N, C-alpha and C positions, 0 to 999 in steps of 0.2 A: 179283393179290392176292386172297385169300379174302374173300368178303363174307358178312355175316350174313343171308343170304337165307332164304326159307322152306325151300328144299331143304336148306340147310346145317344148320339148327338143329333138324331133326327127329330126328337121331341120338341115341344114348344119351349123356347128359351126360358131359363129360370130367372125369376125376378124375386129376390129374397132380401128381407131385412133380418140381420143377425145381431141380436143384442146381448149384453152381458156386462157385469161389473168389471171394472179395471182389474186385470190380473187373473181373469178366469181362463185366458188362453185363446181368445177369439182369433187373433191374428196368426198365432202359431198353428192353430188347427187347420189352416188353409193348406198346409203341406200335403195333406192327403189328396187334394185336388191336383197338385203338381205330380204326385206319384201316380195318379190315375191317368195322366197324359195331357191334362189341360195346360194351356198357357195362361198366366195371370198377369194382367196389367193393373197395377195398383196406384191409385192416387192417394198419397200418404200425407195427411194433414195432422196426424196424431203423434208423429215422431216415435213410432213404435214398430217400424218395419224390421228393425234389427233382430227382433225375436224370430221372425220367419227366416231371415237370412242365416242366422246362426243355426237354426234347425236344419236347413238345407245343407249347410257345410258339414254338419255333424252326421247327417243321414246319408246324403248322396250329393256330392258337389255338382253333379251334372244337372240337378234340379234347378240350379241357378240360371241355366240357359233358358228356362221357361218362365222366369220371373223378371218382370220389367217394372221397376218402381220409380215413380216420379214424386219427389217430396217438395211440398210447398208450405211455407209458414211465414208468419210475420216476425219481425225482430222487435224486441222489447227493451225498454230501459227503465231504470228506477225513476219514480216520481214522488215528490213529497205530498202531492195532493191525492193521488190514487194508488200509490204503491208501485204499480207497473203501468206503463202506457206504451203504445206502439211507437217505435222509433221511426220517424219519417212518415211517409204515406203508406197506408196499409196496402199490401200487395198480394197476400195469400189468396184471397177470394178471386181477384181478377186473374191471377196466374192459374188457379184451379179451372176456371171457366175457359181460359185459353187452351189448356191441355185437353179439355173435353172437346174443344173445337178441332184441335190438331195436336196429336201426340208428339213426343219428342223425336220420333222417327219419321214424322211427316204424314203418318197415316191418320185416319179418322175413325171414331168409334163405329160409325155406320159401315165401315169396310171390314171390321173384324168378324170372323166367322164363329160358328157354334163350338169350335174347339178352344175358344178364348173366354175368359171370365174377367170382366171389369170389376175391380174392388174399390170402393170408397172407404177409407179408413181415417177418421171416423166421421159420421154425421154430426156427432157432438162437436168436434173441432171445426167442422165446416160451418156450423151455426155460429161459433165464436168469430170465425174469419169473416162471415157475412155481416155480423154486427159491427166489427171494426171497420169494414168497408163502408157500411151505411153511415157510420158516424164520421168517417173521413170525408164522405161526399157532402155532408151537411153539418159541419162542425159548429156552426153558429146557433143551431137549434137548442132551445132551452127545455125541450120536452123529449126525454129519452124514448117515449112511446113512438115517436116518428122514426127513430133509428130501428127500434124493434120491428115496426110494421114493414119498413123497407127491406130489412134483412129477412124477415119471415116470408115475404112475398117472393124474394129472390130464391130462397131455399126451397119453397114449394115448386117454383118453376123448374129448379134443378131436378127434383124428384120426379116431376111429370116427364121430364126429358129422359131420365134414366129408365123409367118404367114404360117407355114407348114401345109398342109392338113392332116398330119399324126396325129395331136393332136385332141382328141375328145372334150377337154374342150374349152371354149370360151376365146378369147384373147381381152383385152381392154388396149390400150396404151395411157396414158395421156401425154399431152405436153402443154407447154406455146406456145405463138405465137411470131414469128419474122416478122417484117415488112421489106420487101426487095424491093428496087427500081429496076425495070426491065429495059431492054435495051430500051424499047419504052417510058420510062419516067414515067410509071404508077407504083403504089405501090401495092403489094399484100402481104397478110399474109400467112405464112407457119408454119408448125410445127417447133418449136425451138429445135435444137439438138446440132450441133457442126459446126459452120461456116455457111456462107450463101449458099454455094454450095450444101449442103446436103439436106436442107429443101425441095426444089421442088421435089427431088427424092423420099422422104419418102412417100408422098401421093400415089404414084404409087403402093406401096406394099400392101396397104389396100383397100379392096372393099368398106369399109364404112368409111366415114370421117364426124365427128360430131363436133359441136362447142358450148361451153357454153357461153352465153351472159348475160350481166348485164346492165340494163339501169335504169336511175333515181338514186335517192339517198335517204338515210334514210328510212322512212316508205313507200316511193313511189317507192322503188327499185323493178324492175320486172326482174326476172331471168328466162331464158328459155334455152332449148337445140335446136339448129337449125340443120336441116338436109338438107336444100337446100342452094345453093350458095348465097352469098351476094356480094356486089360490091367489098368488100375487100378480101374475102376468098372464094376459090372454094371448096365447100363441095360435097359429093357424097354418094349415097346409092344404093345398087343393086336392090331395089324394090321401085322406086319412086312413083308408083301409089298406093302403100299400106301403105305409111308413110306420115304423115302430115308434113308441113313445119317447125312447131315449137311445142315444148311440154313444159309444166311447168317443171322447173328444179327439183322440189321435187319428182315428180312421173314419169318424162319423160323417164328415161333410161330403166325402166322395160317395159314401153309401146313400146319403140323402139325395144327392144330385142324380145318382143312378135311378133311384126309385121315382123321383119326380119326372125324369125324362122317359122312363119306360111305361109309366102308367097311362 
């Protein structure tokens, strides 16, 4: 397994988008990075960090010392008009940006070194939070397109920030998948964020695009991390000759980081 040694962490910081359907094990697969010696700072908007915490407790309780999770989410209430609505003023998006400016320990993302991985879990939930924020900022608007436009602009600014070359830490953004029918009639899978227009643009921001896959069921389930394109999803990595097409989900992320940093 890859180790966060001096040789390993001198490469160009990783900037990766990691997509997969819900339940494919994206969040849990990050345990191999902790086992490799990295520290993870996770901004959790998906309410799914418990899976990684449980794995750490089951595997090696000491791994929790390298895991720092900040969870932000809006509160909802039942509504006769919409089914669910944000209770009070939307706060998740504002809180997320606040923590990107200053973490809960007072440090900033610009101060984190190459032994640290910042994880956004997930871009999908971040898109929803941005939309609720945009609607809360302009509740009188009768055109939802204004809310979508403001939220998408804010989300794109966030991605530009996270992929900035100024940061020494690694960046890993998790996302679900949206299936979108294209003009030629074919269907492609893209990172799920906010609306169908933004998905195809997101992949352009990241030099590395990975996908968690799950095939079979029960004890026959096989989970992997794919690094090469499939018929449904276009994946990419900057060092195709140094990386295998698929890795076991349980250990693959550490191996991928090692290959990216050594190439």
